[in-house]
N, C-alpha and C positions, 0 to 999 in steps of 0.2 A: 152073097157065104163066101164064093170061091174066094173073092178079092181078099177078105177077110182071111182064110185060110192062108192066103202067100204067104202072105205080112208077120202072120208069128210063125215058133217053130214048139215041137212036144212042148215043151214046158211052159205055153205061154206067151216068150219072150219077144215083142214087135222086133220088127227091122231093125228100126230106131236106135232101139234098145241096147240087141247087140253089137251095131257101130260102134256106140257110147265106150262098151264093154271093151270091143277089142280096139279106144284110142287111147282109152284108158290104159290098155297092159302095153300098146307099144310107146306110150310114154315112160312108165317106169323101166322098161327095158331100156328106152336112152340111157333113163337117168342113172341105172346101172352101170349098163357101159358107160358114160363120162366122168360116172363115179371111180371106176376102173382102169380109167385115159389119164384121169388126174393124179391116181392113186402111185400107177406105171410111172407116167411121166415124173413123179415128187421124186418118186429111185435112182431112177435115172440121173436127176439131174443132180440130186446126194452124192453119188458116184465121182462127176463129172466134177460135182466143189471138193471134193475131199482129196480127191488126184492132184484138182491145183492148188489146193491150200497146202497139201504135202509137199507138191515142187516148188513154191514159192519160200514156204519155212524152212525145209533143207538146203536151198539154196543161198537163203540167207545165214544160214550157221558159222559160226566162224571154225574154219581149220586149225590154226594156230591157240594151241592152250591159253587160257586166261588161269590169270595169277595164283587165284584160291584152288584151282583144280593138280595143282604139284605138290600139297600138303595131305589134301583132298587122298588122292591114290596112297600117297603115304599113309596116312595115319590109317586107314584100309587096310591094307600088309598088314602092320599093327594087328589087329584086331583080328585080322584073317589065321595069323600064326598063333596067336594068345588070345582070345575073346576077348568078352567083356564085362568077366568078371571085376578086372580091376583098371578102372579109366579116372582111376584120382589124380594122375601125376605127367605132368608134361614130361619128354625126356628129346624135344627137337632142338628148344633151346638148350645155352648150357648156364641159366638163371634157378633152374630147379622150381619150377611153377607147377602151381596146384592148375588141373586144368579134367573140363568132363565131359570133353569131347561133343559137344549139342550136336552135330547130325553124323553122329556114328554110323547110323542103317545105310545110308548113302553114300557113306565114305567107302564103308566095306561090299559095298555093290560097283562102285568104280573100277574100286582095285582087282573084283572080281572080272571084272570087263578087260580091264587093263593087262592084267594076267591073262589070259586069255587070249586078245587081237592086240595087244598093244597099243600104241598110242593111235592107228587108225580106228578102234574100235571106241574110243573117246570119242575123236568126231563124228564117228557112225550114232554114238550111243545120241551125239547131243543134236544131228540129225535128227533123228528120230522122235525124242523126246520134242523138239521143234513142231512139229509136225502133229504128232496128240495134241501140242497145246491147239494151234490151229484148228484141227478138226472140232477140239473142245471148244472152242470160244464159235467157232462156226451151229455148231450143235446146241446152243445154249441162245444166239444169234436167232436163232430159227423158232425156238422154243420160243420166246419171245413176243418175233415181231412175226411169224407166218409169213416170211415173205422170203424164198429160195434166192432169188439175185441179188437182193439189196442185204442177206446177210450173208452171201458169199464176199462181196464186195468191201461191204463192211471189215469183217474178217480181216478182210488183205489188210486194210488201210490200219486196223489195230495192231496189228502183228509189224508192222513197217514202226508203226509208232515207237514201239515197243524190242527193234531190235538189238540195240545195245544190250539189251537186260541178257540176250540169248548165251549164254555160253555153259560150258559143264561143271556148274554150279547148282547144289541143292535148291537153288533157287526156281530153278527154270522147273524141275517136279513137283513141289509148293507151288508154284500159277498154276499148274494142270489142277491140282487138287484144289485150288481154288474157285477157280470156273466149275470143278466135280459139284462145289459142295451150294452153289448157286443155283445151279440144275436142277440138283436134289432139294434144294429148298424150294422152290418153285414148286417141282413135281409133288412134295411132300402137303402143301398147302391146296392143291390144287386138288390132289385124287386121295387124299387122308391113308396113302396106305405103306404099309410097315417097314416092304423092305427101303422105301427111302429115309423112313426116317434112320435104320439098321446102319446107310449109309453112313449119315449124318453123325452118325457114333463113331463108324470105322474114318471115316476121315482124319479128325484131329489124333487118335492115336498113330496112324502114319505119321503127322507132319513132327509128332512130339520125339519121334524117331529119326528120322529124315530131318529137320529141320529147326530142333524148337526154342529157335531166336523170333520165329513169326507165330507159333502156337497163339497169343494172344489175340492176333489178327484174325481168326478164324471166325471169334466170337465177333466181332468185329461188322460179321457178315449179315447176321440174326437182327442186328440192331436198326436198322429200316423197319423191317416188319414186325418186328413188336412195337416200335416208335409208331408208326402207323396206326396199331392195332389201341395202344397206350390211349393216342390223341382222340379215335375216335371214340374209346368207351366214355373217354371224359367230359366231351362233348355229350355223349349221348348220355350220361350223368346227370346232368343239369343241376350243379352242386351247389350253381349262386339260387336258381330257385326252389332249392330244396332248405340252405339255409334260412335263406328270408322267411318260407313257410312258417319253417322251426322258430324262429322270432318272433311271429304273428302265433302261432297258439302258444307259446313261451309271455307271452303278454294277453292271450285271453285268457289263458288259468289266472295268472296272478291279478288280472283287473275285477272287480266286484259290481263294477256299473254292466247293466242288462244292456245298456244303450249304447257302452262301447265294446260290445264282445258283438255286438248284429255289426258293429261297424267295420270290426277285427274279420268279419264272416263273411263280409262284402269284396275287402278286399283279398282274402284268400282265394273265395273263388274267382274274382279279375287276375291271379296272380295262377291260379293254375289255366285257365281259357286262355291268356298269355303264353305260357308252354308249352300249349299246346299245339298252339296257333306257330311257336319257332318250329319244334318238332317236325311239325306237315312242311313247313318252309326247307327246312335240313335235309329230310325224308326226296323230296321235291330236286334241292342242291345238289344231291349223291347222282339219284336219278340222272342227271341230267348239269354236269358240271362243265363252268364256263374253261377251264384247263387246266386243275389236277381229278384226278379219278378219287377215291380213297373208298374203300370195302373192309366194312368189319367184318375180315374170317375168324371165327372163333376156334380153329383150327389152330392159330398163334399160340394160344394155350398149350397145344401138345409141345409143338416148336417149342416153346421155353423150357418145359420141361425135358425131353432131347436135349439143352442146350447146356440145362444144369448137369444133364447125366455125362453129357460130352464133355466136360470139366473136369472133370476125375480123372479122364483115360491121359494126362500131362503126368500121372504118376508115373503109369510105365512106361519108364526110360530108364538107363541108367544115371544120368543125368539128376535123376533125384525129385528136385523143385528146382529143377534149370530150367522146367518150359512153362513155369510159374515168374521167372527170377531174372531169368535168363536178356528179355528186351526191356526191361525197367534198370539193370543197372548198366546196359550197353548208354541209355539215355541221360544215363546221372554223369554217366563219365565223359571224358574231354576229346576221345576220339570220331565221335562223330561229326565236332566241328573240324575236322582233319581229314575228314575222305569227302570225297568229288560227291561219290552219289546221295554220300547223307545231309547235305548241304542243302539250302532253298532252291528253290526254283526261280529262276528270273526268262520272262517270256522271251526276251532275246533273244537268248540263245538258245530256246526251244520254240523254234518256230510251229514246230508239225502241232507241239501242244497246245498253243495259241492258237490255230489255225483250226483245230480240235472244240476248243472253247468255239470259238469263234460260229461254226456250225450247230453248235446246240443253242445258242444264244438265237440265231436264225431264226432256227426251226421253231423256237419256244415262242417269240415275238412276235414275228410276223407271217403266223400263219393259226390256223385255230387249231393244230392239234393236241389234242390232251394228252401227260403225262402222270403217269400212277403215283401219290403222296409215296411208296415206297421207293420208287426208280429214281425221285427227287432229292430223296434222303441219302440216297446211293450216293446221286452223281453229286450233290453239295457237298459231300464230306469227303471223299477220294478226293476231289479236288481240293479242299480246304488242308486234304494231310497230301495232296504235290506241289502244293505253297510250299506246305514245311520243311519239305525231305521228296531232293526229283527223286530219290526211288520207287516212292511211290506213282511214279507216273507211268510202270509196269504194271499196277494195279488199276489203276484212272485206267487204263487201255484194253483190258483183255475183261474188265467188271465195266465199263462206262460203254462198251461198243455195242453189248446188246439193247442196249436203253436206246442206241443213238438209232439203232438196225430198225425198233421198235417202232420207236417218231417219224422217222421217214416211212415206212411200212404204212403208219395210219396214214399220213398226209397220202400216201400214193395212193392210196386203197379210195379214196374222198375225190383226189384229184384225175385218176389218170389209173386206173387199175388193168384196162384193156392191152394198155402199150409193155406192161409188165407180163401178162401174161402168155400175147405172143413171143417177146426175147425170149421165156422159158419154153417154150414149143419150139423155138426156133433151134437152141440149142441141145435140148434132147434127141432134137434128127441128127440122125445120122452125118450131116454133112456141117451145123451148128457144131458139134459134139466135140467134130473131127479139127473144127477151126480153133475152140477156141483151147483147148488141148495144147495143139501144137503152140500157138502165139503165146501161153504157159511155158513153154516148151523151151522154147527162143529167149524169153523173158529170161526164165533162172536161167537156164545158159551164157545169157551175158551176166548177169550178177554174178555167178561165182568163176563162169572165166579167167577174172583179174587175184582171185584167192585162191585158184585149186591148186598152181602150184608151190604154194606157198607152205616153210617147213612150217611143223608141229611143235616147234621153240623156236621160237623169235631171239635170232644172236646176236643184234642190237639192245635190246632189250634183257637180257638173261645171261648170266656168265657160265656158257655150256663149256670154253676154254678153258678160264682164269679155274672154273671148278677141275677142269682136268689136269692142268698142271699143280693146285691143290692138293690132290687124294694123291698124288703123283713126289709130289717134293715135300709136302708138310704130315706132320702127325696131326691129322685132325681134330680126334676127339681130346687131343690135350691141350691144345687151343684155344684163345677167348681171341675168335674174332668176331671186328666190328663192319655190321654190313646197312646198308639202306634198308627201308620199310619192301620199297618194288619188289623185289627180288631175293627175300627174303628164303620167300615158300620153294624155290625152284633150289636154292640152298642145300636145306633141308633135303628134298625129293632126294640130291647126287648121295647121303648120308652126312652129310659138312653141319655141326651146332650151327646154332644162327644165335644173333643179338638179338633179333624179330623181323618178324615176318607178316603175313596179310591177316593171322590171330589175334587180327589186332585188339580185343578185348582180354585176350591170356595179358598182355602188358598194362593194361590198367589196373586203378588201390582198390578198383569195385570188383576185382572176380582175382586177383591174387594175394587183397588181404580183407580185414576184418573192419567193422562195423562202429565207429566208436560214437557212441547215446553223446556223451559229452561235447564231442566235435559235431555234431551229429551229418557224420560221411565217415565214408571207407576211407582208412588205410593201409597204406600198404605199397609196391613200387612202379612208381611212375615211368615205367621201361620207356613206353610208349613216347612220352614227350621228348625226354631225353636223347632217345634217337632223330625227333626231328628237329629238335634244337641243335644238337651237334651236327643234322650235315646241313641246318639253315645256318650254323655260326650265333646263334641266339645261346650260344652259352658259350664258357670257358671249358675246348674239347679237350684239353689238360686236364683239368679237373675230373671229368666226367671220366676219362679213360683209365682214370688214378682211381676211382671210387670204385668201376667197374673190374678194372685190373683185367684193360684190354690187353691183347698180345700182337694183334694183326688187326690189320684193316683194311676192307676190299671195297674201294667205290666207280663208281659212272665216270666215268673222262671231265662231263660236263658238268660236276659238286661242285660248291667254292669250298671246299675244303682239302682238294687235291692243291691247288694253288699251297697253302699255309702249311702241307704234311710236306711238300716238295721241297720245300723252305729251311725247315726245320731239322738241326741237326740232332736230333734224337728219334727222328725212323727212316729204314732205308727202303729205299723204293727195291721191290722183291722180284715185281711182273708186268708190264705195261707193253696190252695186246687187243687189241680191238677194241672197243668201249672200255674197259675199265682195269684199275691198276689197284696193285696189291702190296702194300707195306709193311712193313716187321718196326715192332714199337721195338727201338734200342733199349730201356732203360723201362721197364714195365714189375711196376709191384701187381703183388696177389691181391688186390681190392676186396672189399666186399661190399655187395648190393645191399642196399639198405632196406 
């Protein structure tokens, strides 16, 4: 009796039960502590990653202003002073062309920065936007891969791959918005929360006003998810079985013989068994796929509805239907075939892109890593677009990097998870954090060191001194100046009306003409082709100068046309300094553009 009493408490519990309860409580407490440590470690690593990625992104941001930046600031100043009520006419070339200002909101924002902080402000804004882009890609990588170390490494690689596209241009902001769009699509499909759907409607509204030319591309981002759902829905619909069953039922109804009807019933029964067997195999394959993971998420139907609403946001901008027509007109024109970033990609000249494709192929072919069907559609689609136009390498880098992070993360999860947990623990400790941040500071310093003393304006590429001379010695508002494409934006930035600038679409028939139904093309003034042909000696320059009534010409010293003008008695050299030469046309007729 005494032994039994000693091994029980007042509630009748034995010591063994009490010990088991204490052990369970200890396990729960340890589990809670472990979860808390993982969460804190994750937060610390995110902070370290954000610092390192931001340092790298800011270091590779160019200090020297890009061609488009000059007209961006100038147009922004006009909008700032005059509003957006009358944005239908171009005032910067002397051709008097129609113009709809396709990224007026970005132009306005850049001018406000420029007006308050000057060229240094533009440089700083490029650094900030670049850092935001890097952090956004990292967030999307973490969302898809769940491995922060891999996400950080892949993000650095993605930004390096697209470093040539980082500049003070509207596309830098839209890159960020595209990454956010994919992030919100993923979150909406996962949680079905309204706030993500609302953001997916706000983003295209911003794009339509920040850079309406890329507005249609926003909806391309939805297609992989919709294609996956439709493909699976089509597979589940068993259309072939349904058609065969319907055909058999019709035969049965038309048949008058009972024997034939019984045979048809047997066929229908066999067909049903085959269908059920097929459905079981499909279900089993989806649960344990070989290479491609597919998921029939019915939330995609809501995503399609959101996409439909988002399409209407393109009308909420001063360009009218420009958000819907701008890209189409651009692709119809001839400017894409003459501008470097629009040309087809060749792997020989893009080794980083080729290396990235090889990594994808190695992971997918030589490991048992699985890829989501929507990700496969996204990867293949952006790869094809990149080969069509090297400009799309930027979209490939920022949107396929998270897919690569996901693949590598899954591979690590299977083969060597513990090593990366140790790496994450090391870098979240005070010593590891100090080491990696110092390494990125040193690396970023070495990257930025060669360019930190660069001028904001490259005087070898832009006619800084020549523009000063023209403003002092010529009545720039009453002359008709012929200039080359590459520095026209700088001239209009200085208040000098131009023959052409990097707003290339403005100077093509698709944007300054009207559509001829009989000819099935736009008929207008092809100033863009004339400008290229004059500089490249692909046409009679005298005839073209007569056509436009050109009075003065400015050329870079390596232009072939300079050699002809120096020997032509009809032209007088007025200025030659640095890399630019200015000529006056002695006999100039006031021509009329076609």
